[in-house]
C-alpha positions as CSV (number, residue, x, y, z in Angstrom):
1,X,0.0,0.0,0.0
2,X,1.3,3.4,-0.9
3,X,2.2,5.8,1.9
4,X,2.8,9.5,2.3
5,X,5.7,10.5,4.4
6,X,5.3,14.0,6.0
7,X,8.3,15.7,7.7
8,X,8.3,19.1,9.3
9,X,11.7,20.5,10.3
10,X,12.1,23.7,12.4
11,X,15.5,25.4,12.1
12,X,17.1,28.3,14.0
13,X,19.4,30.7,12.2
14,X,21.1,32.9,14.7
15,X,23.2,34.7,12.1
16,X,20.2,35.8,9.9
17,X,19.3,39.5,10.4
18,X,16.7,40.1,7.8
19,X,13.8,38.4,5.9
20,X,15.7,38.9,2.7
21,X,18.7,37.0,4.0
22,X,16.4,34.3,5.4
23,X,14.7,33.8,2.0
24,X,18.0,33.3,0.3
25,X,19.0,30.6,2.9
26,X,15.7,28.8,2.9
27,X,15.2,28.9,-0.9
28,X,18.6,27.4,-1.4
29,X,18.0,24.7,1.2
30,X,14.6,23.8,-0.2
31,X,16.0,23.6,-3.8
32,X,18.7,21.2,-2.6
33,X,16.2,19.0,-0.8
34,X,13.9,19.0,-3.8
35,X,16.7,18.1,-6.2
36,X,18.3,15.4,-4.1
37,X,15.1,13.5,-3.0
38,X,12.5,14.4,-5.6
39,X,10.0,15.5,-2.9
40,X,7.6,18.4,-2.3
41,X,9.1,21.1,-0.1
42,X,7.6,24.4,1.2
43,X,8.1,26.9,4.0
44,X,5.1,26.2,6.2
45,X,5.4,28.4,9.2
46,X,7.2,31.5,10.6
47,X,7.5,33.2,7.2
48,X,7.8,36.6,8.9
49,X,10.3,35.5,11.6
50,X,13.8,36.1,10.3
51,X,15.7,33.6,12.6
52,X,13.2,30.8,12.4
53,X,12.6,28.5,9.4
54,X,10.0,25.8,9.3
55,X,10.2,23.5,6.2
56,X,7.4,21.0,5.3
57,X,8.3,18.0,3.2
58,X,6.0,15.4,1.6
59,X,6.9,12.3,-0.3
60,X,5.1,9.3,-1.8
61,X,6.7,6.0,-0.7
62,X,5.7,2.3,-1.2
63,X,5.8,1.3,2.5
64,X,6.5,2.6,6.0
65,X,10.0,1.3,6.3
66,X,11.1,3.3,3.2
67,X,9.3,6.4,4.7
68,X,11.3,6.2,7.9
69,X,14.5,5.7,6.0
70,X,13.8,8.6,3.6
71,X,13.0,11.0,6.5
72,X,16.2,9.9,8.3
73,X,18.2,10.7,5.1
74,X,16.5,14.1,4.7
75,X,17.3,15.1,8.3
76,X,21.0,14.1,7.8
77,X,21.1,16.0,4.5
78,X,19.7,19.2,6.1
79,X,22.3,18.9,8.9
80,X,25.1,18.7,6.4
81,X,23.8,21.4,4.0
82,X,23.0,24.3,6.3
83,X,24.6,26.0,9.3
84,X,21.1,26.3,10.8
85,X,20.4,24.4,13.9
86,X,17.5,21.8,13.8
87,X,15.4,22.6,16.9
88,X,12.5,20.3,16.2
89,X,11.2,17.8,13.8
90,X,7.8,16.1,13.3
91,X,7.2,12.9,11.4
92,X,4.0,11.4,10.1
93,X,3.3,8.5,7.8
94,X,-0.2,8.4,6.3
């Protein structure tokens, strides 16, 4: 049965001092995630808070085990591709 993996990652960017700077950081990170994993990615919360980024990711997967693995890989990828600190993550498999 096909599953949908949903991942929400909240990041803290202490060095960002404007919304323009935040947009450059988040757009770059979202493009990297989209290109690497072929998933849907969007900024889902805190659009007007310059030191907080919340990214929502959704992917279609064939089973729950692959969903867990994919979400683990995406978290690792985010850690390696940004200086932002991951402060929270929420996972859901539907």
